[in-house]
C-alpha angles and dihedrals in degrees: 000000000000115000128214109250113251111241122182120203117206129176108249103172098081094124093052092046089049091053092048090050092050093048098041095044093055092037092056097046110034100050089042092054091047093049092045092050092049090048089067092054105038134038098203116089090203091072091049092050093050093050092043094052090049090051093047091051093049094041095050091050093048093046093045091050090050091053091048093051092046092052091046090051090052091051093048091048091051092049092049094049092046092052089052092050091049090054093047094049088058101035102038107018094156092057090048090049090054088052090054090051090052091049093054093042087061086062093048096261113137125227090251092053093048094047095089090049091052091048090053092047091053087063092049109047094172092054089046090056090047090055093048092048092051105034102029102034100022092228126142123199107262122230108259088224092050097100095056093041091050092050093050093044096049093042093047093047089050091054092049092046093047093050092060100065091035097052097080089058089056094056101033120063097205116076094208095052090044090053093060092050090045091055092051094045093046095050091048090049091051090053094048092043092051092050090049090051091050092049092058098038096051099250126120107283094218093049092046091047094051091045092051090045091052097045095041092044092051092047092049092046092051092048090046091051092051091047091050091047092052094044 
């Protein structure tokens, strides 16, 4: 009797989602706090928009650069650790073999049972290094394009997030009236964004949305209070 092939579906875009979360979270809160703080000092929305756009431009560049440097550091760390493992497989193969035994013993596989695997790995040094990188160090080979993609994703998400709280000031001439709309729009965006994040990370969308709303709202309120205090 023919059987339906088993196909597992796993979420594989965690790094991209992480970058979107980083960019959107800061984009929603920092420009909002700046605009809200300026609203208490000026009545003209044009001034708030000008300052907000300048902050979004600077913030997206800074955040994107941070993401780029972080991804480059991950790639450099991986390359350094792999080079070390490659040297050890050649220079101290017996010590590396004992490490493989210990790795498999943690999964309930005896030394006798893992012996054929070690013998096969001795004939395939590159695969041996792959196993040590993954199972001993917990490191996966990074995408060589990851740094640029991360920078663009974080920077772009920051711009999108920043445009949301700033948009009411573009369409409403009065800073005070725009502030009220900005608060409502920003809180709604935090809720929707949190639900979206939960949908793609496997958590309950409503719970994730409320959690993001609470955390983002508190962060924005704190930043707004500081801005008001300074102004």
